[in-house]
C-alpha positions as CSV (number, residue, x, y, z in Angstrom):
1,M,89.8,129.1,112.8
2,N,87.2,131.6,113.5
3,R,84.8,131.2,116.1
4,I,81.2,131.3,116.3
5,P,79.9,134.3,117.8
6,G,78.7,133.4,121.3
7,D,80.8,130.4,121.9
8,Q,81.6,130.4,125.5
9,H,84.3,127.6,125.5
10,S,87.9,127.2,124.5
11,G,87.2,123.9,122.6
12,P,86.1,123.7,118.9
13,T,83.3,125.7,117.3
14,R,80.3,123.4,116.1
15,R,81.3,124.7,112.6
16,A,84.9,123.4,113.1
17,L,83.9,120.0,114.1
18,L,81.9,119.7,111.1
19,T,85.0,120.4,109.1
20,V,86.6,117.2,110.5
21,G,84.4,115.1,108.5
22,A,84.7,110.9,108.6
23,G,87.7,110.9,106.4
24,A,89.7,113.2,108.7
25,A,88.3,111.7,112.2
26,L,89.3,108.3,110.9
27,A,92.9,109.8,111.4
28,A,92.5,108.4,115.0
29,G,95.3,105.6,115.7
30,C,94.4,103.4,112.9
31,A,93.6,99.8,113.3
32,R,94.2,98.8,110.8
33,G,97.7,105.2,109.2
34,G,110.0,109.6,100.7
35,A,113.4,110.0,101.6
36,S,114.7,107.3,99.5
37,G,113.3,105.3,96.6
38,S,114.5,101.7,98.0
39,P,114.2,99.4,100.9
40,A,118.0,99.2,100.8
41,A,118.6,102.6,101.7
42,A,118.2,102.0,105.4
43,S,122.1,102.3,107.0
44,S,122.7,101.6,110.6
45,G,122.5,104.5,112.8
46,T,121.7,107.2,110.3
47,A,118.6,108.6,108.8
48,P,118.1,110.1,105.5
49,P,117.5,113.7,105.2
50,T,114.1,114.9,106.2
51,A,111.7,114.7,103.0
52,T,109.5,117.2,101.9
53,P,105.9,116.9,102.9
54,T,103.9,114.5,100.6
55,A,101.0,115.0,98.8
56,A,97.5,114.3,100.3
57,A,96.9,110.6,100.8
58,G,94.0,110.7,98.5
59,G,96.5,111.8,95.5
60,L,98.7,108.6,96.5
61,T,96.1,106.0,95.3
62,P,95.8,106.7,91.5
63,G,93.9,104.9,88.8
64,V,93.0,101.4,90.0
65,M,94.3,101.9,93.4
66,T,91.4,103.8,94.1
67,L,88.5,101.1,94.9
68,F,86.3,103.5,96.7
69,Q,86.0,107.0,96.4
70,D,85.7,107.6,100.2
71,P,89.4,107.0,101.7
72,A,88.2,105.3,104.6
73,Y,86.8,102.5,102.6
74,N,89.4,102.9,100.3
75,F,92.1,102.1,102.9
76,N,90.3,98.7,104.2
77,G,89.9,97.6,100.6
78,L,93.3,98.0,99.8
79,L,94.3,96.2,102.9
80,A,92.2,93.1,101.7
81,L,93.4,93.4,98.4
82,G,97.2,93.4,99.8
83,G,96.4,90.1,101.9
84,S,96.0,88.1,98.6
85,G,100.0,87.5,98.5
86,A,100.0,85.5,101.8
87,G,96.9,83.7,100.9
88,A,94.6,85.9,103.0
89,A,92.5,87.2,100.3
90,E,91.8,86.6,96.4
91,V,92.0,89.2,94.0
92,G,89.1,88.3,92.2
93,E,87.1,88.1,95.5
94,V,87.7,91.4,96.6
95,L,87.4,93.1,93.3
96,T,84.3,91.5,92.7
97,A,82.8,92.3,96.3
98,V,84.0,96.1,95.5
99,N,82.2,96.2,92.2
100,K,79.0,94.8,94.1
101,I,79.5,97.8,96.9
102,N,80.0,100.4,94.5
103,A,77.0,99.2,92.2
104,A,74.7,99.2,95.2
105,G,75.8,102.6,96.4
106,L,78.9,102.7,98.9
107,S,77.9,102.6,102.6
108,A,78.6,100.6,106.0
109,Q,75.7,98.4,105.1
110,T,76.5,97.5,101.7
111,Y,80.2,97.0,102.7
112,V,79.3,94.9,105.9
113,E,76.7,92.8,104.2
114,T,79.0,92.4,101.0
115,F,82.1,90.9,103.0
116,R,79.9,89.4,105.5
117,T,78.2,87.1,103.3
118,L,81.7,86.5,101.3
119,G,82.9,85.0,104.6
120,D,79.8,83.0,105.1
121,Q,80.1,81.5,101.4
122,L,83.6,80.5,101.9
123,L,82.8,78.4,104.9
124,K,80.4,76.5,102.8
125,A,81.2,73.7,100.7
126,P,81.3,74.3,97.2
127,P,79.5,72.3,94.4
128,G,81.9,69.8,93.0
129,A,84.3,67.4,94.4
130,P,85.0,67.6,98.2
131,A,87.6,70.1,99.1
132,D,90.9,68.6,100.7
133,G,92.4,70.2,103.9
134,Q,94.4,72.9,102.1
135,S,91.5,74.3,100.3
136,K,89.3,74.1,103.3
137,R,92.4,76.0,105.4
138,F,92.5,78.8,103.0
139,W,89.0,79.4,102.4
140,A,89.0,79.8,106.6
141,L,91.6,82.2,106.2
142,R,90.2,84.2,103.5
143,A,86.9,83.9,105.4
144,A,88.6,85.3,108.6
145,Q,90.0,88.3,106.3
146,Y,86.4,89.2,105.1
147,Y,84.5,88.8,108.4
148,G,87.3,91.6,109.7
149,Q,86.5,93.7,106.6
150,A,83.0,93.6,107.6
151,L,83.3,94.0,111.4
152,F,85.5,97.2,110.8
153,F,82.3,99.1,109.7
154,V,79.4,97.0,111.4
155,L,79.0,99.7,114.2
156,G,77.6,102.2,111.2
157,S,75.5,99.4,109.7
158,D,71.8,98.6,110.2
159,D,72.9,96.1,112.6
160,P,75.6,97.4,115.1
161,G,74.6,94.9,117.7
162,S,75.9,91.8,116.0
163,E,79.7,93.3,116.3
164,E,80.4,90.4,118.9
165,Q,78.6,88.1,116.7
166,L,80.7,89.1,113.6
167,Y,83.8,88.9,115.5
168,K,83.3,85.4,116.6
169,A,82.6,84.4,113.1
170,G,86.0,85.8,112.0
171,R,87.8,84.2,115.1
172,G,86.1,81.1,114.4
173,A,87.5,81.1,110.7
174,W,91.0,82.0,112.1
175,D,91.0,79.0,114.4
176,T,89.6,76.8,111.8
177,F,92.6,77.8,109.5
178,C,95.2,77.2,112.4
179,D,93.9,73.9,113.0
180,L,94.5,72.9,109.4
181,C,98.0,74.3,109.3
182,E,100.9,71.8,109.2
183,P,102.2,71.8,112.0
184,A,99.2,73.7,113.7
185,P,100.2,76.4,115.9
186,V,100.3,75.9,119.8
187,K,97.2,77.2,121.1
188,A,97.4,78.7,124.8
189,N,96.0,81.3,127.3
190,V,99.0,82.9,128.9
191,P,98.2,84.7,132.3
192,Y,97.6,88.5,132.4
193,A,96.0,90.5,135.0
194,G,92.7,88.3,135.8
195,T,91.8,87.9,132.0
196,P,94.2,85.2,130.0
197,L,95.9,86.5,126.6
198,P,94.9,84.1,123.9
199,V,98.1,83.3,121.7
200,W,98.8,81.3,118.4
201,F,102.4,79.9,118.4
202,F,103.6,79.1,115.1
203,R,106.8,76.8,114.6
204,P,108.4,75.9,111.2
205,D,108.4,72.3,112.4
206,T,108.1,70.1,115.6
207,S,111.7,69.0,116.1
208,G,111.9,71.4,119.1
209,T,115.1,72.9,117.9
210,P,115.6,76.3,119.6
211,R,114.9,78.8,117.0
212,P,114.7,82.7,116.7
213,T,111.1,84.0,117.4
214,V,109.0,87.1,116.8
215,I,106.1,88.4,118.6
216,L,103.7,90.4,116.4
217,T,101.7,93.1,118.0
218,N,98.4,93.9,116.2
219,G,97.2,97.7,116.5
220,S,94.1,99.3,117.7
221,D,91.4,97.4,115.3
222,G,93.3,94.9,113.4
223,Q,92.4,91.1,113.4
224,N,94.8,88.0,113.8
225,V,94.6,87.2,110.0
226,D,96.7,90.7,109.6
227,M,99.4,89.4,111.5
228,W,99.5,86.6,109.3
229,T,99.7,89.0,106.5
230,Y,102.4,90.9,108.3
231,G,104.6,88.4,109.5
232,V,103.8,84.8,110.2
233,P,104.5,83.2,106.7
234,A,107.7,85.5,106.5
235,A,109.0,84.0,109.8
236,L,108.2,80.7,108.9
237,D,109.9,80.9,105.8
238,R,113.2,82.0,107.4
239,G,113.2,79.4,110.1
240,W,111.7,81.5,112.7
241,N,108.9,81.2,115.1
242,A,106.1,83.6,115.3
243,L,103.8,84.5,118.3
244,V,100.4,86.1,117.5
245,Y,98.1,87.1,120.6
246,D,95.3,89.3,121.5
247,G,96.3,92.1,124.3
248,P,93.9,94.2,125.9
249,G,92.0,96.4,123.7
250,Q,92.2,93.7,121.0
251,G,90.1,90.8,119.7
252,Q,88.7,88.5,122.2
253,L,90.1,90.6,125.0
254,L,87.9,93.6,123.7
255,F,85.0,92.1,121.9
256,V,84.1,89.0,124.2
257,D,86.2,90.1,127.8
258,R,85.7,93.9,127.5
259,V,88.9,94.8,128.5
260,V,90.4,98.1,127.2
261,F,93.7,99.3,125.9
262,T,96.6,99.7,128.8
263,P,99.3,102.4,128.5
264,T,101.8,99.7,130.4
265,W,102.1,97.6,127.5
266,E,105.2,95.9,129.1
267,K,102.7,94.0,131.6
268,V,101.4,92.4,128.1
269,V,104.8,91.4,126.6
270,T,106.5,90.3,129.7
271,P,104.0,87.2,130.4
272,L,104.6,86.5,126.5
273,V,108.3,86.4,126.9
274,D,107.8,84.5,130.1
275,W,105.8,81.9,128.3
276,L,108.4,81.6,125.1
277,S,111.3,81.6,127.2
278,A,110.1,78.6,129.1
279,R,109.7,76.5,125.6
280,P,112.7,74.4,124.5
281,D,112.0,75.4,120.9
282,V,112.7,79.3,121.5
283,D,116.2,80.7,121.6
284,P,115.5,83.2,124.7
285,G,118.4,85.4,123.4
286,K,116.7,85.8,120.0
287,I,113.2,87.0,120.9
288,A,112.0,90.1,118.4
289,L,109.1,92.3,118.9
290,T,107.2,94.1,116.1
291,G,104.3,96.7,116.3
292,L,102.1,97.3,113.3
293,S,99.8,100.4,113.2
294,M,99.2,101.9,116.7
295,A,101.5,99.0,117.9
296,G,104.2,101.3,116.6
297,D,103.5,102.8,120.2
298,L,102.7,99.8,122.3
299,A,105.9,97.6,121.1
300,P,108.3,100.1,121.8
301,R,106.7,101.0,125.2
302,A,107.1,97.4,126.1
303,A,110.7,97.3,124.9
304,A,111.6,100.4,126.7
305,F,111.1,98.0,130.0
306,E,111.3,94.4,129.0
307,T,114.9,94.1,128.4
308,R,114.8,90.7,127.1
309,I,113.6,91.9,123.8
310,A,116.6,91.6,121.5
311,A,115.2,93.4,118.3
312,L,112.5,96.0,117.9
313,V,110.4,97.4,114.9
314,A,107.9,99.9,114.8
315,M,105.8,99.8,111.9
316,P,105.4,103.2,112.0
317,G,107.1,104.7,114.8
318,C,104.4,106.3,116.8
319,V,105.0,108.1,120.1
320,E,101.5,110.0,120.7
321,P,98.5,108.1,119.4
322,W,96.3,110.9,120.6
323,L,98.0,113.2,118.0
324,G,96.4,110.9,115.3
325,F,93.0,112.8,115.9
326,P,92.3,116.0,114.1
327,P,92.7,118.9,116.6
328,E,89.2,119.7,116.4
329,I,88.7,116.7,117.9
330,R,91.4,116.9,120.6
331,K,90.5,120.6,121.4
332,I,87.4,119.0,123.2
333,L,89.3,117.7,125.9
334,T,89.7,119.8,129.0
335,P,91.4,119.1,132.3
336,D,87.9,118.8,133.6
337,K,85.5,115.9,133.1
338,Q,82.3,117.9,133.4
339,E,83.3,120.6,131.3
340,T,84.7,118.2,128.5
341,N,81.6,115.9,128.6
342,A,79.3,119.0,128.2
343,I,81.3,120.5,125.3
344,W,80.7,116.9,123.6
345,N,77.2,116.2,124.3
346,K,75.8,120.0,124.1
347,E,77.8,121.3,121.0
348,V,79.6,118.5,119.2
349,V,77.2,115.6,119.2
350,P,74.1,117.2,117.8
351,E,76.1,118.7,114.9
352,L,78.2,115.6,114.3
353,P,77.1,113.9,110.8
354,P,76.4,110.4,111.1
355,D,79.3,109.2,109.2
356,A,81.6,111.1,111.6
357,A,79.6,109.9,114.5
358,D,80.2,106.3,113.2
359,V,84.0,106.7,113.1
360,M,84.0,108.0,116.5
361,K,82.2,105.1,117.7
362,K,84.8,102.7,116.1
363,R,87.8,104.9,117.2
364,F,86.9,105.0,121.0
365,E,85.6,101.8,121.7
366,P,88.8,100.1,122.5
367,F,89.2,102.5,125.3
368,S,85.8,102.4,126.7
369,V,83.5,99.4,127.3
370,P,80.7,101.6,127.7
371,A,81.1,103.5,124.6
372,M,81.4,100.2,122.8
373,L,78.3,98.9,124.5
374,E,76.3,102.3,123.5
375,A,77.7,101.9,120.1
376,R,76.3,98.5,119.7
377,Q,72.7,99.9,120.7
378,G,73.0,102.4,117.9
379,K,74.1,105.3,120.0
380,L,77.2,107.7,120.5
381,F,78.8,107.4,123.8
382,T,78.2,110.4,126.2
383,D,81.4,110.0,128.4
384,F,84.3,111.5,126.1
385,Y,86.4,112.3,128.8
386,T,87.6,108.8,130.0
387,P,88.5,107.3,126.7
388,A,90.1,110.4,125.3
389,T,92.4,110.5,128.4
390,R,93.2,106.9,128.0
391,I,94.6,108.0,124.7
392,Q,96.5,110.5,126.1
393,A,97.8,108.2,128.3
394,L,99.4,105.8,125.5
395,S,102.1,108.6,125.0
396,I,105.8,107.3,125.1
397,T,107.9,110.6,124.7
398,D,109.5,109.9,127.9
399,V,110.4,106.7,127.7
400,V,111.9,105.9,124.3
401,G,115.3,106.9,125.2
402,R,115.2,103.7,127.7
403,I,115.0,101.4,124.9
404,K,118.3,99.4,124.6
405,A,117.2,96.9,121.9
406,P,118.4,98.0,118.3
407,T,115.3,99.2,116.9
408,L,114.2,99.5,113.1
409,V,111.7,102.8,112.8
410,L,109.7,102.2,109.5
411,D,107.5,105.4,107.8
412,Y,105.4,105.3,104.9
413,E,105.0,108.1,102.2
414,G,101.7,109.8,102.7
415,E,101.3,108.4,106.2
416,Q,97.8,109.6,107.1
417,F,97.6,108.7,110.8
418,Y,101.0,109.5,112.3
419,P,102.4,112.0,110.1
420,G,105.9,113.1,111.5
421,Q,106.2,110.6,114.3
422,P,108.5,108.0,112.9
423,R,111.1,110.5,112.7
424,R,110.4,111.8,116.2
425,M,111.0,108.3,117.6
426,Y,113.9,107.9,115.7
427,D,115.3,111.0,116.9
428,A,114.7,110.1,120.2
429,L,116.2,106.7,120.2
430,T,119.7,106.1,122.2
431,S,119.8,102.7,120.9
432,P,121.4,101.2,117.6
433,K,118.6,102.5,115.2
434,D,117.8,102.4,111.6
435,Y,115.0,104.4,109.7
436,L,113.5,103.7,106.6
437,K,110.6,105.1,104.4
438,L,108.7,103.1,102.2
439,T,107.4,104.8,99.2
440,A,105.0,105.4,96.2
441,A,107.6,104.3,94.0
442,E,107.7,100.7,95.0
443,G,103.7,101.0,95.5
444,A,104.3,100.8,99.2
445,Q,102.9,104.1,100.2
446,L,100.2,104.9,103.0
447,H,99.9,103.5,106.6
448,C,101.3,100.3,106.8
449,S,102.0,99.8,103.1
450,P,98.5,98.2,102.7
451,M,99.3,97.4,98.8
452,A,102.6,95.9,99.5
453,P,102.6,93.8,102.5
454,Q,104.9,91.2,100.9
455,L,107.5,94.0,100.6
456,H,106.8,95.2,103.9
457,C,107.8,91.8,105.5
458,E,110.8,91.5,103.3
459,V,112.1,94.6,104.6
460,V,111.3,94.0,108.4
461,F,112.9,90.4,108.5
462,D,115.9,91.1,106.2
463,W,116.6,93.6,108.9
464,L,115.6,91.3,111.7
465,Q,118.0,88.4,110.1
466,K,120.9,90.8,110.0
467,T,120.2,92.3,113.6
468,L,119.9,88.9,115.2
469,L,121.7,86.4,113.1
470,G,124.2,88.4,111.4
471,G,122.8,88.0,108.0
């Protein structure tokens, strides 16, 4: 890329940063981005030939799959729509919200207002006969989804300071849903480095029978409702227990307790395994671990050191989250903190479009409390170096080979956040392993298959059943 004459730094030019745009910058370790046409193609210990490069992600959402012209909003809208199969959304509610947002003009403000209002409405008693507990239960679950949708873009809205309040609204809806489940999940706080980890332990029944258990690990900006969509019902339907939790950089620990991500995720998972192993309704020899989105890096890191993990699924496999950022962003980081922050504040920030600035606020807040607090004041963070080096530290290239548990590595056609990284992980594994790419032919394209979470769960739990239970 050509440099602007007179630029004295080795980092990107201002012109280069402008080419990034909000859509490309969003490729920063989503929280929330084929070799074979069928899920049955996975075969133990072998991977299919490397696929040819896929089309741009935008070309993989044709026709009615394009809810919004902006790919970032479209991806999140598809995630909401995909949750319908698990009761975590309603098709008519989501599409009505999409139409309302597009009619008003797509923006962070219209998106946040529309989905926040939808969440509020679901928590109010509708006209007519009083609702029973089952209806209230799923209203709360859908409300949690819609609050989560609003939360994702709130930093770009007119009221970024409402972020914590909006998180708490979603958390309250989630807890209401859980309290109405039969049986209700066990709620607990598991000790971790001075800040307890909130956990929700779902069981098929209260018989106390020892069962296989899956620990569901969220990504860098997902909410608990996403773990429902991507695992809890699938586990319960198969007679498994499922553990949902907030780790550092996630949910309560981020938005309320102000604890950012850690690169040593085994220190997060080990106390969870301790807590599970002490329960009579858990088979301690059959504890599996899954990682969705950026947790496709976190979960494998934990499994490299926590040897009690009996099976691992990376969804998708990710070995270097920092590579999820565009090269123009990565070039800002130099070995020197002062130089890095000078490039950021003097060359980049003055030329950064507002939508791209909002994306950077969102992408960096799980790694920097000052960045989060500045974003809530409508400001862009001034210290680029500290959160950037924390993201760099999440690299697991040097520990993947330590993993002993059988591992399933998922990949997605059109993977827009970590392209190529699932194959890198698969190739580096020395444990029993499988690789599977979900495809557009199945409607399962894009990061985490937002339109096909049910198919996604079928693939994952079929593999877990076979791996831990022999079929």
